[in-house]
Structures are given as structure tokens and as C-alpha cells.
C-alpha positions in Angstrom: -5.1 7.8 -11.9 -4.2 4.4 -13.3 -5.6 2.8 -16.5 -9.2 2.4 -15.9 -8.5 -1.1 -17.5 -7.1 -2.5 -14.7 -7.5 -6.3 -14.5 -6.0 -9.4 -12.8 -4.6 -12.2 -14.8 -2.6 -15.3 -12.9 0.1 -16.3 -15.7 1.5 -19.6 -15.4 5.3 -18.3 -15.7 7.9 -18.7 -18.7 7.6 -21.8 -20.6 10.5 -24.4 -19.9 13.9 -23.8 -21.5 12.6 -20.2 -22.4 15.8 -18.1 -23.7 14.5 -14.5 -23.3 12.1 -13.4 -20.6 9.3 -11.9 -23.5 5.7 -12.0 -23.3 4.5 -13.1 -27.2 2.8 -10.4 -29.0 2.5 -8.2 -26.6 4.8 -4.8 -25.7 7.4 -5.4 -23.4 5.4 -5.6 -19.7 6.8 -3.5 -17.0 8.0 -5.5 -13.9 7.2 -4.8 -10.8 9.3 -6.4 -8.1 8.1 -7.8 -4.2 10.6 -9.2 -2.3 9.6 -11.2 1.2 7.7 -8.7 3.9 10.2 -6.0 3.6 7.7 -4.8 0.1 11.1 -4.3 -1.2 11.3 -3.0 -5.4 13.9 -1.8 -7.7 14.0 1.6 -9.5 16.9 2.7 -12.4 19.1 5.3 -12.6 17.4 7.3 -14.9 14.5 7.7 -12.9 11.9 5.0 -13.6 10.0 3.8 -10.7 9.7 0.3 -12.6 11.8 -1.6 -14.6 10.6 -3.3 -18.1 10.9 -7.5 -18.7 13.6 -6.3 -21.1 15.9 -5.4 -18.5 16.9 -8.6 -17.6 17.4 -10.6 -20.9 19.8 -13.2 -20.2 22.3 -14.3 -17.1 21.1 -15.2 -13.4 18.7 -12.1 -13.8 16.9 -13.8 -16.5 17.0 -17.2 -15.1 15.5 -15.9 -11.3 12.9 -14.2 -13.4 12.3 -17.8 -14.7 11.6 -19.3 -11.4 9.1 -16.1 -10.3 6.2 -18.1 -11.4 3.3 -17.6 -11.3 3.4 -13.7 -12.5 0.2 -11.7 -11.7 -1.0 -9.3 -14.7 -2.1 -6.5 -12.3 -3.1 -3.6 -14.8 -2.7 -2.5 -18.3 -0.5 1.2 -18.0 0.5 3.4 -20.6 0.0 0.5 -23.5 2.2 -1.6 -21.2 1.0 -4.9 -18.9 2.4 -4.3 -15.8 3.7 -7.7 -13.8 4.3 -8.6 -10.4 6.3 -11.1 -9.6 7.5 -12.2 -6.0 10.8 -12.7 -5.4 13.5 -13.6 -2.6 15.5 -10.9 -0.4 18.7 -12.0 -2.1 17.5 -12.4 -5.6 16.6 -8.9 -5.9 19.6 -7.7 -4.8 21.2 -10.1 -7.5 18.9 -9.0 -10.0 19.5 -5.1 -9.2 23.2 -5.6 -9.6 22.5 -7.5 -13.3 20.3 -4.7 -14.8 22.3 -1.5 -12.9 18.8 -0.8 -10.7 18.5 0.2 -6.9 16.6 -1.6 -4.7 13.9 0.6 -2.1 11.4 -0.4 -0.4 7.9 1.0 -0.1 8.0 4.0 2.4 11.6 5.1 1.0 9.3 5.6 -2.1 5.7 6.3 -1.4 7.9 10.7 -0.4 8.6 11.5 -4.4 6.6 8.7 -6.1 4.1 9.8 -8.5 0.2 8.9 -7.3 -0.2 6.0 -10.2 2.8 4.3 -9.7 2.0 4.1 -5.8 -1.2 2.8 -6.7 0.4 0.4 -8.9 3.1 -0.2 -6.3 0.3 -0.9 -4.0 -1.6 -3.1 -5.6 1.6 -5.5 -6.6 2.0 -5.8 -3.0 -1.4 -6.9 -1.7 -2.0 -9.1 -4.7 1.8 -11.1 -4.0 0.8 -11.0 -0.3 -2.7 -12.4 -1.0 -1.6 -15.4 -3.2 1.4 -16.0 -0.8 -1.2 -16.2 2.2 -4.0 -18.0 0.3 -2.5 -21.0 -0.9 -4.2 -23.3 1.1 -8.2 -23.3 2.4 -8.5 -21.9 6.0 -12.1 -24.3 6.2 -10.6 -27.5 5.4 -6.8 -27.3 4.4 -7.0 -28.4 1.0 -4.9 -26.6 -1.6 -6.4 -23.9 -3.1 -6.5 -22.8 -7.2 -6.7 -19.6 -8.6 -8.6 -19.3 -11.9 -7.3 -17.4 -15.6 -8.6 -13.7 -15.0 -10.1 -13.8 -11.1 -8.2 -12.8 -7.8 -10.0 -15.3 -5.9 -8.3 -17.9 -4.3 -11.2 -20.8 -4.5 -11.1 -24.5 -2.7 -11.6 -27.2 -5.2 -13.4 -28.9 -2.3 -15.4 -26.8 -0.1 -15.7 -23.6 -2.4 -14.4 -21.6 0.2 -13.4 -18.5 -1.5 -10.2 -16.0 -0.6 -10.7 -12.1 -1.6 -7.4 -9.8 -1.5 -7.8 -8.9 2.0 -9.4 -5.3 2.8 -8.6 -3.8 6.4 -10.6 -0.5 6.3 -9.0 2.3 8.5 -10.0 5.5 9.3 -7.6 8.6 9.3 -9.1 12.1 10.4 -7.9 15.3 11.1 -9.4 17.1 14.1 -9.6 20.8 14.4 -10.3 22.8 17.5 -10.3 26.9 17.3 -8.4 26.7 14.1 -5.8 24.4 15.5 -4.9 21.0 14.2 -4.1 18.0 16.4 -1.2 16.3 15.5 0.4 13.1 17.1 3.5 11.2 17.3 3.3 7.4 17.3 6.9 5.5 18.3 6.9 3.4 15.0 7.3 7.4 13.7 10.9 8.6 12.3 12.6 11.5 14.1 10.1 14.0 15.4 7.7 13.3 12.7 3.7 14.1 13.4 0.6 12.8 11.5 -3.4 12.8 12.1 -4.7 10.1 14.1 -5.7 7.0 12.8 -7.1 3.4 13.8 -8.6 0.5 12.6 -12.3 -0.2 12.4 -13.5 -3.2 14.8 -16.7 -5.2 13.5 -19.8 -4.2 13.7 -18.7 -0.3 13.7 -19.6 2.2 11.4 -16.3 4.7 9.9 -18.1 7.2 12.1 -18.3 5.6 14.9 -14.7 4.5 15.0 -13.4 7.8 14.7 -15.2 9.0 17.7 -13.9 5.6 19.6 -10.3 6.1 18.4 -9.8 10.0 19.2 -11.3 9.1 22.4 -9.3 6.4 23.0 -6.1 7.7 21.9 -6.6 11.1 23.1 -9.3 11.4 25.1 -11.1 14.1 23.2 -14.9 14.0 21.8 -15.4 15.5 18.3 -18.7 15.9 16.3 -19.4 17.4 12.6 -17.6 14.5 11.3 -17.4 14.7 7.3 -15.8 12.2 4.6 -12.6 13.7 2.8 -11.1 11.0 0.7 -9.8 7.3 0.7 -6.6 6.0 -0.2 -5.0 2.1 -0.2 -2.7 1.7 2.0 -0.5 -1.8 1.6 0.5 -2.4 5.3 -0.1 -5.1 4.4 -3.3 -4.5 3.3 -5.0 -1.4 4.6 -8.2 1.3 2.9 -7.2 4.3 4.6 -10.9 6.1 4.8 -10.1 9.6 5.7 -12.3 12.4 7.8 -12.5 16.2 9.3 -13.9 16.6 12.4 -14.4 19.1 15.0 -13.5 19.0 19.1 -16.5 18.7 20.8 -15.6 18.0 24.3 -12.8 16.8 26.7 -8.7 18.3 27.4 -6.4 16.2 25.6 -5.1 13.2 27.5 -3.0 10.6 25.5 -3.1 6.5 25.5 0.8 6.3 26.0 0.7 3.0 24.6 0.1 4.1 21.3 1.2 7.8 21.1 4.2 9.4 22.8 3.2 12.6 21.9 0.2 14.9 21.2 -0.6 18.6 20.6 -2.4 21.3 18.7 -0.7 23.1 16.0 -1.4 26.0 13.8 -0.9 26.8 10.3 2.2 27.9 10.7 3.5 26.2 13.5 3.7 22.3 12.1 6.2 20.2 12.9 7.5 17.8 10.3 4.9 15.8 9.0 3.9 13.4 6.1 4.0 14.1 2.5 1.2 15.0 0.1 1.2 11.6 -1.7 -0.4 9.9 1.6 -4.0 10.9 2.9 -2.3 12.2 5.9 -0.1 14.6 4.1 -3.5 16.2 1.8 -5.6 16.1 5.3 -2.8 18.0 7.0 -2.6 20.1 3.8 -6.5 20.4 3.7 -6.1 22.2 7.5 -3.7 24.7 6.0 -5.7 25.8 3.2 -8.5 26.1 5.2 -7.0 27.8 8.5 -4.1 29.1 6.8 
């Protein structure tokens, strides 16, 4: 788990003329670099997913760090503050080269990253995206301001508040006679299959969403819907709510606009599936353990 003392603090950035990018009177912070909508990050060859601020002491990389203001302090981890910085894609490449780091994106990293690092990275991506897309009030158009220590973009003109967005979505493992329903969507790479998922609509409970999405995408009715767990998923700001369910009625009939293929699979005949760091992978592991 991430340090329970997670907090948000908006930092204005380095004072003008600062030579070394260090925060006074604090341990050398961990830095998570978020680039554009690709949510790119860098990691060191030593295996550390995120560099510290001290990795950019001088030269062009330090100057890029200076102009990354504002800095978002999103957590405290292992005794160090964790900073999320938005950088341009070209700048990220330059910083990686200068500090002997390599560039990777979230979708690649999540296959072999720890749960703590996954949580930190997801929080960094979502805070940076929220700040970039809430600079102006959607109600009156005035520029917003973020109070120190609060994750809210507040309009000084009409007092409208914009908090970081969360879009709840369900993901469900449907089982029929000891077999699991798995599907392949067009966005998946190769022969990759997963369990069904979909966004919750206004006025709908998550359980109602489970029933609707399974029926719309696969033509099936389900019963015995049970909560399994949840996971933050920053694409761009989802909260995945996991469930298990049992087939009740109907035969498999896929929505070809949403799915390319779907079928029932036994525990010993599964196609390529997500890793256990994703909630979809954990649901599939649950199926293996309970029906293997």
C-alpha cells in the first residue's frame, strides 16, 4: 500500500535563479514525469521506476525542471515527498538522455511495476491531467485558482469548484458451469482477452451497470452479482469496480462494434490475459483458484 499520509500540495516551482533543483529542508524528492496524453514516464537502468530530483542537478535537464512549474506534491513515500511534473514530450526525451534514464509509458510499465508504484504513477497522471484541464471555470469562464494543500480548482468569480474527476466503471467475471466469459476488444493487442467492463451511466447503480453491459455486449443475463474489489485506472481518470457474477440466461451474442470475439474458457484453457497487477488479471486469477 502507498504511505497512508498521502497529501496534495501545489508547489509554485523553483524560485527564479535557483541553480540546483532541490527543495530546502526536505529529503531529495521522488519525481514522476508525465508527458502529454501519452502519460510517459522515465526510469533508471538500476530498476528504480522514478528518478529523484537530484538526478537533474545541472544543464538543460535542470532548466526543463525549472520551467515545469507548478509542481504537484501528491504523496509522501519512504520518507520522501513525491512530485508530479508535466513535461513536453520532446523535453522528456532530452531529460532521459541527460540523466541516463529511459522512457516508458503506463501501459508498458503496469505489466511489471509494483502496486505501490502503480498507485503513485496513476495518481500523478490524474492530478496533472486535472490541473491542465481545469484552468478555467466551466460555469463562467474565469481563471481558476488552486488553494495550497487542496485538490480543487476554485473559481474566484462564481465559487464553482472543480475536483479531480473520477469516472466509475464496472468490470465483471461472469462464470457459467465452471467456465469464464472472456472477450477481445479491438483496442487489445494480439490475441489478448479479458473480462467485460463498462462505464456506469447517470442514475444507475454499479450492479445495474453490470447487468446492462453484459447484456448489451454479450446478450446474456446474469445473477448473484458480488463485489470483488476496486482499482484506480488513469485512462484518463477511471475507478474500476470489480464484480463476479453467474450466468442466468441467454446464449452468447456479441456486439460487434464493441467486441471482436468472446467465448467461455475453462481454467486450464485460458488465452493470453492481463497480469495480476490489474483488477482484470486478479478477477481471472480468482476464477483459476475457485474453478481450476
